[in-house]
C-alpha positions in Angstrom: -0.3 -0.4 -0.1 1.1 3.5 -0.8 2.3 6.0 2.2 -0.8 7.8 2.1 -3.1 4.4 2.1 -1.1 3.3 5.0 -1.5 6.8 7.0 -5.3 7.1 5.9 -5.8 3.3 7.3 -3.9 4.2 10.6 -6.5 7.8 11.1 -8.9 5.4 10.5 -8.2 3.4 13.1 -7.0 5.7 15.9 -10.5 7.6 15.2 -12.3 4.5 15.8 -10.7 4.0 19.2 -10.9 7.1 20.1 -7.5 7.0 20.5 -6.4 10.8 19.9 -3.2 10.9 21.5 -2.0 8.6 18.7 -4.3 10.5 16.3 -2.3 13.4 17.1 1.2 11.8 16.8 0.1 10.4 14.0 -0.4 13.1 12.2 2.9 15.2 13.4 4.9 12.3 12.6 3.6 12.3 8.6 3.8 16.0 8.9 0.5 16.8 7.5 -2.0 18.7 8.4 -5.5 17.3 9.3 -7.1 19.9 7.1 -5.5 19.1 3.9 -5.7 15.3 3.9 -9.5 15.2 5.1 -11.2 15.1 2.1 -9.1 12.7 0.8 -9.1 10.1 3.4 -12.1 7.7 3.5 -13.1 5.2 6.2 -15.3 2.1 5.1 -16.8 5.2 2.6 -17.2 7.7 5.2 -15.4 10.6 6.2 -13.1 10.9 9.4 -15.9 12.7 11.2 -18.8 10.5 10.4 -16.5 7.3 11.3 -15.8 9.0 14.7 -19.8 9.1 15.1 -20.5 5.8 14.0 -17.7 4.6 16.5 -19.2 6.9 19.6 -15.2 8.5 19.1 -16.3 11.5 20.5 -12.6 12.7 21.8 -11.1 12.3 18.6 -14.6 13.6 16.4 -14.4 16.6 18.7 -10.3 16.8 18.0 -11.2 16.8 14.2 -13.7 19.3 13.9 -11.1 21.6 16.1 -8.7 21.0 13.2 -10.7 21.7 10.3 -11.8 24.9 8.5 -15.3 26.3 9.7 -16.3 26.6 6.1 -15.3 22.9 5.5 -17.5 22.3 8.9 -20.6 24.3 7.3 -20.5 22.9 3.6 -19.4 18.9 4.7 -23.2 18.3 5.2 -22.4 15.8 8.4 -25.0 17.4 10.0 -27.2 16.1 7.7 -25.7 12.7 7.4 -26.2 12.6 11.5 -29.4 13.3 11.2 -30.3 10.8 8.8 -28.1 7.9 10.3 -29.1 8.7 13.8 -26.2 10.3 15.2 -27.9 13.9 15.5 -27.6 13.1 19.6 -23.3 13.1 18.8 -21.1 15.7 20.6 -19.4 15.7 17.7 -22.6 17.5 15.9 -22.9 20.1 18.7 -19.2 20.3 18.0 -19.4 21.2 14.6 -22.7 23.4 14.7 -21.4 25.5 17.1 -17.8 25.4 15.2 -19.7 26.5 11.9 -22.2 28.3 13.4 -24.8 26.3 11.9 
């Protein structure tokens, strides 16, 4: 697998495990900014925020929210996705709404 694919797989694992410290460390080691790779990372067809919601990984989910530009959060459709998939009560959704002002 390419380095990017391996990085993506690791990020998906750490998010699912709600392991914020390893997630942060992996990003630092890889010298990448989450905002720059977010759109390119898919975990079983979902972006990292949706992946976090599905796994009730609130710590990593809220960490991701803080790292993304407000405009990306507002335009991402993640709040609507959460509502359609039974995750509207997720603290991650509250974080997205608060940060993006939606």
